[in-house]
KEKE-3310 file (N, C-alpha, C; in steps of 0.2 Angstrom, whole numbers, plus 5000, padded with zeros to 4 digits):
npx = (5004:5002:5003:4996:5005:5019:5021:5011:4995:4984:4973:4963:4969:4982:4993:4986:4993:4999:5001:4986:4978:4964:4961:4960:4949:4947:4954:4955:4948:4955:4968:4971:4983:4994:5004:5014:5016:5020:5024:5029:5030:5033:5028:5019:5010:5009:5004:5015:5028:5035:5051:5063:5062:5060:5046:5041:5053:5057:5064:5067:5055:5041:5037:5025:5024:5031:5027:5023:5035:5044:5043:5045:5057:5056:5064:5059:5045:5036:5027:5022:5015:5016:5014:5004:4996:4991:4981:4978:4979:4994:4994:4999:4994:4991:4983:4971:4961:4958:4960:4974:4981:4981:4984:4995:5006:5022:5028:5043:5050:5048:5049:5044:5045:5044:5044)
npy = (4994:5012:5028:5045:5055:5055:5064:5073:5078:5071:5062:5054:5049:5044:5030:5015:5011:5022:5036:5042:5039:5036:5026:5012:5005:5002:4992:4977:4961:4949:4954:4958:4961:4959:4967:4980:4998:5014:5031:5040:5053:5068:5080:5087:5084:5080:5076:5067:5055:5048:5045:5046:5040:5025:5014:5004:5000:5003:5014:5032:5036:5045:5056:5052:5039:5030:5018:5011:5008:5002:4987:4969:4961:4969:4975:4963:4955:4942:4927:4916:4901:4890:4873:4872:4866:4869:4869:4880:4894:4905:4923:4939:4955:4970:4984:4997:5011:5022:5031:5028:5039:5045:5036:5027:5014:5009:4993:4985:4973:4957:4943:4927:4916:4899:4889)
npz = (5000:4998:5005:5004:5010:5021:5032:5033:5039:5031:5035:5030:5019:5022:5026:5033:5044:5049:5061:5068:5056:5046:5039:5043:5043:5030:5025:5016:5020:5017:5017:5030:5043:5035:5027:5019:5021:5014:5010:4996:4995:5006:5014:5006:4991:4973:4957:4952:4947:4961:4962:4970:4983:4986:4988:5002:5008:5020:5023:5023:5028:5033:5047:5052:5049:5056:5064:5053:5046:5055:5055:5057:5047:5035:5020:5015:5012:5021:5025:5037:5038:5047:5050:5041:5026:5010:4994:4988:4976:4975:4976:4970:4972:4965:4969:4967:4969:4961:4945:4934:4932:4943:4953:4949:4951:4948:4945:4945:4947:4954:4966:4970:4983:4988:5002)
capx = (5000:5005:4999:4998:5011:5022:5022:5005:4989:4979:4971:4959:4973:4988:4994:4982:4997:5002:4998:4980:4975:4957:4960:4960:4942:4946:4959:4951:4949:4960:4974:4972:4989:5000:5005:5018:5013:5024:5022:5035:5030:5034:5023:5014:5010:5007:5003:5021:5030:5041:5057:5068:5061:5056:5041:5041:5060:5058:5069:5065:5049:5039:5036:5018:5024:5036:5024:5023:5042:5047:5040:5050:5058:5056:5060:5056:5038:5035:5021:5024:5009:5018:5013:4997:4996:4985:4981:4976:4984:4997:4992:5002:4989:4992:4976:4970:4954:4958:4963:4981:4983:4981:4987:4999:5012:5026:5032:5048:5052:5046:5051:5040:5049:5039:5048)
capy = (5000:5018:5033:5051:5058:5052:5068:5078:5075:5069:5056:5050:5046:5041:5023:5013:5010:5029:5040:5046:5037:5034:5021:5005:5001:5001:4986:4971:4956:4945:4957:4958:4965:4957:4972:4986:5004:5019:5036:5043:5061:5069:5084:5089:5079:5082:5071:5065:5048:5049:5040:5047:5037:5018:5012:4997:4998:5005:5020:5038:5036:5052:5056:5048:5032:5026:5011:5007:5006:4998:4981:4964:4958:4974:4975:4957:4953:4935:4925:4909:4897:4885:4867:4872:4865:4871:4869:4887:4898:4911:4929:4945:4959:4977:4986:5004:5013:5028:5030:5027:5046:5047:5030:5022:5012:5004:4987:4983:4966:4954:4936:4923:4910:4895:4884)
capz = (5000:4998:5007:5001:5012:5027:5037:5034:5042:5027:5039:5025:5013:5024:5027:5039:5050:5051:5066:5066:5050:5047:5034:5046:5041:5023:5023:5014:5025:5015:5019:5038:5045:5032:5021:5021:5018:5015:5005:4992:4997:5013:5017:5001:4985:4967:4952:4949:4950:4966:4962:4975:4989:4984:4993:5006:5009:5027:5023:5021:5031:5036:5054:5054:5046:5061:5065:5046:5044:5060:5056:5056:5040:5030:5015:5013:5015:5021:5028:5039:5039:5051:5047:5037:5019:5005:4987:4985:4972:4977:4972:4971:4970:4965:4969:4967:4968:4957:4939:4933:4932:4950:4958:4946:4955:4943:4949:4941:4948:4961:4966:4975:4985:4993:5006)
cpx = (5004:5000:5001:5004:5013:5022:5016:5000:4983:4976:4967:4963:4980:4988:4989:4986:5000:4998:4992:4976:4968:4956:4960:4954:4942:4951:4954:4953:4954:4967:4976:4978:4995:5001:5010:5015:5018:5022:5029:5035:5030:5028:5017:5015:5008:5007:5010:5023:5036:5046:5062:5067:5057:5052:5043:5048:5061:5063:5066:5058:5047:5038:5030:5019:5029:5033:5024:5030:5046:5044:5046:5051:5058:5063:5057:5050:5038:5029:5023:5017:5010:5017:5007:4999:4990:4986:4979:4981:4987:4995:4997:4997:4992:4986:4976:4963:4953:4961:4970:4984:4984:4984:4991:5006:5016:5029:5037:5050:5050:5048:5046:5044:5044:5044:5043)
cpy = (5006:5023:5040:5054:5054:5057:5073:5074:5074:5062:5052:5046:5043:5033:5021:5013:5017:5032:5044:5044:5035:5029:5013:5001:4999:4995:4980:4965:4951:4947:4957:4963:4963:4962:4977:4992:5010:5024:5038:5050:5062:5073:5086:5084:5082:5076:5069:5058:5050:5043:5040:5043:5030:5016:5005:4995:5000:5011:5026:5039:5043:5051:5052:5041:5028:5019:5007:5005:5002:4991:4975:4962:4963:4975:4969:4955:4945:4933:4918:4906:4891:4878:4866:4871:4867:4870:4875:4890:4904:4917:4935:4950:4967:4981:4994:5006:5020:5026:5030:5034:5048:5042:5025:5021:5007:4999:4985:4976:4964:4946:4933:4917:4906:4890:4879)
cpz = (5000:5001:5003:5003:5019:5033:5038:5036:5037:5029:5034:5020:5015:5025:5033:5045:5053:5057:5064:5060:5051:5042:5037:5044:5034:5020:5022:5019:5024:5016:5026:5039:5041:5026:5024:5018:5019:5009:5002:4993:5004:5015:5012:4995:4979:4962:4948:4951:4954:4965:4967:4981:4987:4990:4996:5007:5017:5028:5021:5023:5034:5044:5056:5052:5051:5062:5058:5044:5049:5061:5054:5049:5034:5027:5012:5016:5015:5026:5031:5041:5044:5047:5042:5030:5016:4998:4984:4981:4976:4973:4974:4968:4970:4964:4969:4966:4964:4950:4939:4933:4939:4955:4954:4949:4950:4948:4944:4941:4955:4960:4971:4977:4990:4996:5009)
residu = (MET:ALA:GLY:VAL:THR:GLY:SER:SER:ARG:TYR:THR:HIS:PHE:ASN:CYS:PRO:CYS:SER:THR:GLY:SER:ARG:GLN:THR:SER:LYS:ILE:GLN:SER:PHE:VAL:GLY:ASN:ASP:TYR:TYR:CYS:GLU:SER:GLY:ALA:SER:ASN:THR:TRP:THR:HIS:ILE:LEU:TYR:THR:SER:ASP:PRO:LEU:TRP:ASP:GLY:GLN:GLY:CYS:GLY:SER:LEU:GLU:THR:ALA:CYS:CYS:ASN:VAL:PRO:GLY:ILE:PRO:TRP:PHE:HIS:ARG:ASP:TYR:GLY:ASN:THR:THR:THR:THR:ASP:TYR:LEU:GLU:LEU:ARG:VAL:CYS:ALA:ASP:GLN:LYS:THR:THR:ASP:GLU:ASP:VAL:PRO:VAL:ALA:PHE:TYR:GLU:ILE:TYR:VAL:LYS)
# end
C-alpha cells in the first residue's frame, strides 16, 4: 500500500498504520495485518512519479509512518503458515481505487519463494 504523505495529516489518505490514520476500516479482510505501507511524498504531494524514495523499503519514512516502517523483515515481505498446507493459488495483487493518472504504481520486479 502507499499513502499520500508520510508527514502531513491527510488522515483519510495516509497509510492505515500511520499515526492518526482513518484508513484502518478500509483494509480488505484477505489482507489483514499482512502488508507494508509507505508514502513517496513527505509533506505535500502532486501528480508525479516519486522515484527518489522507493516504497516499502523501510527507509525515508515520514514522521507519521514510524509504525509502518518499524516492522520485522522489511523490505522482505514473508508469511509463515507453520505446518499448514494448502492447494490454494498464490496471488500478488496490486490494487488501486483511482485512475492510473492518480494512483499509478510501477512494479519493476518481484520474486516469490515457497519453502
